[in-house]
C-alpha positions in Angstrom: 0.0 0.0 -0.1 1.3 3.3 -1.0 2.2 5.1 2.3 0.7 8.3 1.4 -2.6 7.1 0.5 -2.3 5.1 3.9 -2.1 8.4 5.8 -4.8 10.0 7.6 -6.5 12.9 5.9 -9.0 15.5 6.4 -11.1 15.7 3.0 -14.3 17.8 1.8 -17.0 15.3 1.2 -20.9 16.8 0.5 -20.5 20.0 2.0 -18.4 18.9 5.0 -15.1 18.2 6.2 -14.5 14.5 6.9 -11.9 13.0 9.0 -11.1 9.7 10.8 -12.5 9.1 14.0 -10.1 10.2 16.9 -8.5 7.9 19.6 -8.0 8.4 23.4 -5.4 5.9 24.0 -5.5 6.3 27.9 -8.5 6.8 29.9 -9.6 6.4 33.5 -13.4 6.8 32.8 -14.3 6.9 36.7 -12.5 9.9 37.3 -14.6 12.1 34.9 -16.7 12.5 38.3 -14.0 14.4 39.8 -14.0 17.2 37.1 -14.5 20.9 38.6 -14.1 19.4 42.3 -10.5 19.4 42.8 -9.4 22.9 41.6 -9.4 25.0 44.8 -6.4 25.2 47.0 -8.6 25.0 49.8 -9.6 21.3 48.9 -7.7 18.4 49.9 -6.3 18.1 46.3 -3.7 21.1 46.4 -0.9 18.7 45.2 -0.8 15.6 43.0 -0.7 13.4 46.3 -3.5 15.1 47.7 -5.4 14.6 44.3 -4.6 11.1 44.4 -6.1 11.0 47.7 -9.3 12.6 46.6 -9.6 9.9 43.5 -9.0 7.0 46.1 -11.9 8.3 48.3 -14.0 8.1 45.0 -12.6 4.8 43.9 -13.5 3.5 47.3 -17.2 4.1 47.1 -18.0 3.0 43.6 -20.6 0.3 42.6 -20.6 -1.5 39.5 -23.5 0.4 38.4 -21.7 3.7 39.3 -18.9 2.7 37.2 -21.0 2.0 34.2 -22.9 5.5 34.5 -20.0 7.4 34.9 -18.2 5.7 32.1 -21.1 6.0 29.6 -21.1 9.4 30.3 -17.6 10.1 29.6 -17.5 8.1 26.5 -20.5 10.0 25.3 -18.7 13.3 26.0 -16.0 11.9 24.3 -18.0 10.4 21.1 -19.6 14.0 20.9 -16.0 15.6 20.7 -15.1 13.2 17.8 -13.7 10.1 19.3 -14.5 6.9 18.2 -11.9 4.4 20.0 -10.9 4.7 23.7 -8.1 2.8 25.6 -9.5 2.1 29.2 -6.5 1.7 31.6 -8.7 -0.2 34.0 -7.6 -1.0 37.4 -10.5 -1.0 39.9 -10.9 -4.7 39.8 -12.7 -5.8 43.2 -15.4 -4.8 45.5 -14.8 -3.0 48.8 -11.9 -4.4 51.1 -10.4 -6.1 48.0 -13.0 -8.8 47.9 -13.3 -10.3 44.4 -16.8 -10.1 42.6 -18.6 -13.5 41.7 -17.7 -12.7 38.3 -14.0 -11.2 38.7 -14.8 -9.3 35.5 -17.7 -7.4 36.7 -15.9 -4.0 36.8 -14.1 -4.5 33.4 -17.6 -5.7 32.0 -19.1 -2.5 33.2 -16.9 -0.4 31.2 -17.1 -2.2 28.2 -20.8 -2.3 28.3 -20.7 1.4 28.6 -18.6 1.8 25.8 -20.6 -0.5 23.6 -24.0 1.2 24.7 -22.3 4.6 23.4 -21.3 2.8 20.3 -17.5 3.5 20.2 -14.7 1.0 20.2 -12.7 0.2 23.5 -9.5 -1.2 24.3 -9.9 -2.9 27.8 -6.6 -2.7 29.0 -6.5 -4.9 32.2 -4.1 -3.3 34.4 -2.0 -4.9 36.9 -1.7 -3.3 40.6 0.1 -5.8 43.1 1.3 -3.3 45.8 0.7 0.0 47.0 4.5 1.1 46.2 7.8 0.1 47.4 7.8 -0.4 51.3 4.2 1.2 51.5 1.1 0.1 52.9 -2.2 -0.1 50.8 -4.8 2.7 51.5 -8.0 1.1 51.8 -9.1 2.3 48.4 -6.0 0.5 46.7 -7.1 -2.6 47.9 -9.7 -2.8 45.1 -7.0 -2.3 42.6 -4.5 -4.9 43.9 -4.3 -8.5 42.8 -2.9 -11.0 45.2 -0.8 -12.5 42.5 0.4 -11.9 38.9 -1.3 -15.4 37.8 -4.9 -13.8 38.7 -4.1 -11.0 36.1 -3.0 -13.5 33.4 -6.4 -15.4 34.2 -8.3 -12.1 33.7 -6.6 -11.6 30.7 -7.3 -14.9 29.2 -11.0 -14.7 30.2 -11.4 -11.0 28.8 -9.7 -12.0 25.4 -12.2 -15.0 25.4 -15.1 -13.3 26.3 -14.9 -10.5 23.5 -13.1 -12.4 20.8 -16.1 -12.2 18.6 -16.5 -8.4 19.0 -14.4 -6.2 16.5 -14.9 -3.2 18.5 -13.5 -4.7 21.6 -9.8 -5.3 22.3 -7.8 -6.6 25.0 -4.4 -5.2 26.2 -1.8 -5.8 29.0 -0.7 -3.2 31.4 1.6 -2.9 34.7 0.2 0.3 36.5 3.8 1.6 37.2 7.2 0.5 38.6 5.6 1.5 41.9 2.6 -0.7 41.8 4.1 -3.6 40.2 7.7 -5.4 41.3 10.0 -5.8 38.2 9.5 -9.9 38.4 6.0 -9.4 37.7 6.5 -6.8 35.1 8.9 -9.1 33.2 5.6 -11.7 33.5 3.4 -9.3 31.9 5.6 -7.9 29.3 6.3 -11.7 28.1 2.8 -12.3 28.0 1.7 -9.5 26.0 4.5 -10.2 23.5 3.5 -14.1 23.1 -0.2 -13.0 22.5 0.7 -10.1 20.2 -1.1 -7.8 22.5 -0.1 -3.9 23.5 1.7 -3.6 26.5 0.9 -0.2 28.6 2.5 1.2 31.6 2.5 4.7 33.5 6.1 5.9 33.4 8.0 9.1 34.7 5.0 11.0 35.1 5.8 12.7 38.3 9.4 13.4 39.8 8.4 11.4 43.0 7.9 8.4 41.0 11.4 8.7 39.7 12.9 9.2 43.5 10.8 6.0 44.6 12.3 4.1 41.5 15.8 5.0 42.4 15.3 4.1 46.0 14.4 0.4 44.8 16.3 -0.2 41.7 19.0 2.4 41.4 17.6 4.1 38.4 14.5 5.7 36.8 11.7 3.6 34.9 12.4 3.8 31.6 16.2 3.1 32.1 15.1 0.2 34.2 12.8 -1.0 31.4 15.0 -0.3 28.9 17.8 -2.3 30.5 15.6 -5.3 31.0 15.0 -5.5 27.5 11.1 -4.7 27.8 10.7 -1.9 25.5 9.3 -2.5 22.1 7.2 -1.5 19.1 4.2 -2.7 21.2 5.2 -0.9 24.4 2.8 2.1 25.3 4.7 4.7 27.8 1.9 6.9 29.3 3.0 10.5 30.1 6.8 9.9 29.7 7.1 13.4 31.3 10.6 13.3 32.9 13.0 11.7 30.6 16.7 12.1 30.1 18.4 11.8 26.6 19.2 8.2 26.9 15.7 7.1 27.8 14.3 9.3 25.2 16.7 7.6 22.5 15.7 3.9 24.0 12.0 4.8 23.4 12.8 6.0 19.7 15.0 2.9 19.2 12.5 0.6 20.0 9.5 2.6 18.1 7.6 2.7 21.2 4.4 4.6 21.6 4.4 7.6 23.9 0.9 8.4 25.0 0.9 12.2 26.2 -2.2 13.2 28.1 -1.7 17.3 28.1 -4.8 18.1 29.8 -4.5 16.0 32.9 -0.9 16.7 33.0 -1.5 20.3 33.1 -4.3 19.7 35.5 -1.8 17.8 38.1 1.3 20.0 37.4 3.2 17.0 36.1 5.7 18.9 33.8 6.4 19.2 30.3 7.6 16.3 28.1 10.1 16.6 25.4 7.7 16.1 22.5 10.1 16.9 20.0 13.0 15.0 21.2 10.7 11.8 21.3 9.4 12.4 17.5 13.0 13.2 16.4 14.2 9.7 18.1 11.8 7.7 16.3 8.9 7.4 19.2 5.5 7.1 17.8 3.1 9.6 19.7 -0.5 9.2 20.6 -2.8 11.0 23.0 -4.8 10.1 25.9 -7.7 12.1 27.9 -6.5 10.4 31.1 -8.4 11.7 33.9 -11.2 13.6 31.7 -10.2 17.0 33.1 -11.4 18.2 30.0 -13.5 17.3 26.9 -12.2 18.8 24.1 -10.3 16.0 22.0 -8.7 18.7 19.5 -7.3 20.4 22.4 -5.6 17.2 23.7 -4.2 16.7 20.5 -2.9 20.3 19.4 -1.4 20.7 23.1 1.2 18.1 22.2 2.7 21.0 20.0 1.6 23.8 21.6 2.9 23.1 25.1 6.2 22.1 23.3 6.2 25.6 21.9 6.1 26.9 25.5 8.7 24.4 26.8 11.1 25.7 23.9 10.0 29.4 23.6 9.7 28.7 19.5 6.8 28.2 17.0 6.8 25.0 15.2 8.5 22.8 17.6 7.7 19.4 17.1 4.4 18.5 15.0 2.4 20.0 12.2 -1.1 19.4 11.3 -0.5 15.7 9.4 1.9 14.7 12.4 -1.1 15.5 14.8 -3.8 13.9 12.8 -1.3 10.7 12.6 -0.8 10.7 16.3 -4.6 11.3 17.0 -5.9 8.5 14.7 -3.6 5.9 13.3 -1.1 5.9 16.1 -3.7 5.9 18.8 -5.7 3.1 17.1 -2.6 0.9 17.0 -1.7 1.7 20.5 -5.0 0.3 21.6 -4.9 -2.8 19.3 -7.0 -1.8 16.6 -4.3 -1.5 14.0 -6.4 -0.7 10.9 -9.8 0.1 12.1 -9.0 3.7 11.9 -9.9 3.8 8.1 -13.6 2.6 9.1 -14.3 5.3 11.4 -15.6 8.8 10.3 -16.1 12.3 12.0 -17.7 14.7 10.1 -17.5 18.6 11.0 -19.6 21.4 10.1 -17.9 23.5 7.7 -19.6 26.7 8.7 -18.8 26.4 12.4 -17.0 29.5 13.4 -13.8 27.5 14.8 -13.2 26.1 11.0 -15.1 28.5 8.9 -13.7 29.3 5.4 -10.7 27.1 6.1 -7.9 26.7 3.1 -8.2 23.1 1.9 -4.4 22.7 1.3 -4.0 23.2 5.2 -7.2 21.5 6.5 -5.5 19.2 8.8 -3.9 22.3 10.4 -7.0 24.4 10.5 -8.8 21.8 12.1 -6.2 20.3 14.6 -5.2 23.7 15.6 -8.8 25.4 15.6 -11.9 23.2 15.8 -13.8 22.6 19.0 -16.2 19.7 19.8 -19.2 22.2 18.6 -17.8 21.6 15.1 -18.5 17.7 15.3 -22.1 16.9 13.6 -21.6 13.3 12.9 -19.6 10.6 14.1 -19.7 6.8 12.8 -17.8 3.8 13.8 -17.8 0.7 11.4 -20.5 2.4 9.4 -23.1 3.0 12.2 -23.9 6.6 13.2 -23.2 7.2 17.0 -23.5 11.0 16.7 -25.8 13.0 14.7 -26.4 16.7 14.5 -23.8 16.9 17.4 -25.7 14.8 20.1 -26.1 11.4 21.1 -29.5 10.0 20.8 -29.5 8.6 24.6 -27.7 11.8 26.0 -30.3 12.8 28.3 -30.7 9.0 29.5 -27.1 9.0 30.0 -27.0 12.3 31.9 -29.7 11.4 34.3 -28.0 8.2 35.3 -24.7 10.1 35.8 -26.4 12.6 38.1 -27.9 9.8 40.0 -24.5 8.2 40.8 -23.1 11.4 41.8 -26.0 12.0 44.2 -25.5 8.5 45.6 -21.8 9.1 45.7 -22.5 12.4 47.8 -21.0 14.5 45.1 -23.9 16.9 44.2 
């Protein structure tokens, strides 16, 4: 296939701009319930660790129906923003106190069902979380995340792959939450499973400086350097955040053609720092994007921030990526990071040519105009595998979804 013909593009068809569906390769859908509730200094979320405690409090109280309702609302919002595929980095596995549900996959099924009911594709990234941290005791909420052994994680992966084998809109991937939450021997086991089964392998790496210090205390080096030295980086590895890297780590990710999933709206919200986007691209890493904590719903902003925040870091214009590069990251590469290697060609987003954000754009610069200018308001219709999901900017079950979301927040005493 001609590489130019296989490149994602934005075309003018029947009076509308048509583009491939957007992929958000890293999502924690339940965290959508925190939006707008952690922004004041007076709250307990004044630091990253404080925010994490608020997230734990939410996770501790979630029922399966709440996880479904919040996820369905989050995915509806994403679809209305032009997102057609989501990678759900799923680590809330068990009931209160860490007690498994009768069906161990009950919570995983809840988020898959939410995506199916909205009509978008989902990669269920079954995430191992085996400890609170190096020499740390688990908080009560973390007991819902923690599996007693890596064998149970592998069992769940087998069950998920079997359960959804016949659904082309559901993929499964493996993940270790982080070097903090998974000991190195178990990371090796999970990575080997992913390689043996041709699955993407996701990890949070180098998001916060405190994470680097904890990794140094245990292993004498930083997370990406550790993984590189162990031979665990590959073209199926998805490094989430990768905010604080040295030159050797950037080179290692590039040499292995690994994915780097940048989540700028969340990284801004949490004060994580600025990744070296231009260095990663130059080294050969493949970029994709993720909504992560659902701190915002503007999928176009999530994409353009990859370039615009790099301009701020370097204090220059045209720092890393132009429109075609961003479109590739937001569609083809994001789909691949979620295990949907070719399906980006099947999904479509139609934009209103007269929306003020993209009115009278230059056809030769359509990708620049859309990726740097569009807002979700411009999204008129969305289809996944030929089936319409959004019409005239709305999901046909939006009101029902919103009412379920509100009911869950009331139960959780958040409104």
